[in-house]
C-alpha positions as CSV (number, residue, x, y, z in Angstrom):
1,X,-17.0,0.3,-20.0
2,X,-13.3,0.7,-19.2
3,X,-11.9,-1.8,-16.7
4,X,-9.7,-0.2,-14.0
5,X,-8.0,-1.4,-10.9
6,X,-5.8,-0.1,-8.2
7,X,-2.5,-1.8,-7.4
8,X,-0.7,-1.1,-4.2
9,X,2.8,-2.5,-3.8
10,X,2.8,-3.5,-0.1
11,X,5.9,-5.2,1.3
12,X,5.3,-8.6,3.0
13,X,6.2,-7.3,6.5
14,X,3.7,-4.5,6.2
15,X,1.0,-6.8,4.9
16,X,1.6,-9.1,7.8
17,X,1.2,-6.2,10.2
18,X,-2.1,-5.3,8.6
19,X,-3.4,-8.9,8.7
20,X,-2.4,-9.2,12.4
21,X,-3.9,-5.8,13.1
22,X,-0.7,-4.5,14.4
23,X,-1.0,-1.8,11.7
24,X,-4.1,-0.1,10.3
25,X,-4.8,1.4,6.9
26,X,-6.1,4.9,6.6
27,X,-6.6,5.8,3.0
28,X,-3.1,5.6,1.5
29,X,-1.4,5.6,4.9
30,X,-0.4,2.7,7.1
31,X,-0.2,3.5,10.8
32,X,0.5,1.6,14.0
33,X,-2.9,0.5,15.3
34,X,-4.6,1.9,18.4
35,X,-3.5,0.0,21.5
36,X,0.1,-0.3,20.5
37,X,2.9,1.8,22.0
38,X,3.4,3.7,18.8
39,X,-0.3,4.1,18.1
40,X,-1.0,6.5,15.2
41,X,2.6,6.8,14.0
42,X,3.0,6.4,10.3
43,X,4.6,3.2,9.0
44,X,4.4,3.9,5.3
45,X,2.6,6.0,2.6
46,X,1.2,3.9,-0.3
47,X,1.3,5.2,-3.8
48,X,-1.6,3.9,-5.9
49,X,-1.2,3.1,-9.5
50,X,-4.6,3.3,-11.3
51,X,-4.3,1.9,-14.8
52,X,-6.6,0.7,-17.5
53,X,-4.8,-2.6,-18.3
54,X,-2.5,-5.1,-16.6
55,X,0.5,-4.5,-18.9
56,X,0.5,-0.8,-18.2
57,X,0.1,-1.4,-14.5
58,X,3.0,-3.8,-14.5
59,X,5.2,-1.3,-16.4
60,X,4.3,1.4,-13.8
61,X,5.1,-0.8,-10.9
62,X,8.5,-1.8,-12.4
63,X,9.4,1.8,-13.2
64,X,8.3,3.1,-9.7
65,X,9.4,0.3,-7.3
66,X,11.4,2.6,-5.2
67,X,8.6,5.1,-4.8
68,X,6.6,2.7,-2.6
69,X,9.5,2.2,-0.2
């Protein structure tokens, strides 16, 4: 069996918004949550990096840091 994982590089302020439910996650898209003034508006698109080992994933993240911004 090949071990795989998905790594999403989520900035701290966006992660805080998800934890506090100010934002909501819809697949690879983070949006303002229902009940907020900006409800449904996109905050950020996430780019998943599916890799077969940790070293390859770390190399991918390092090389593509700007893509997740």
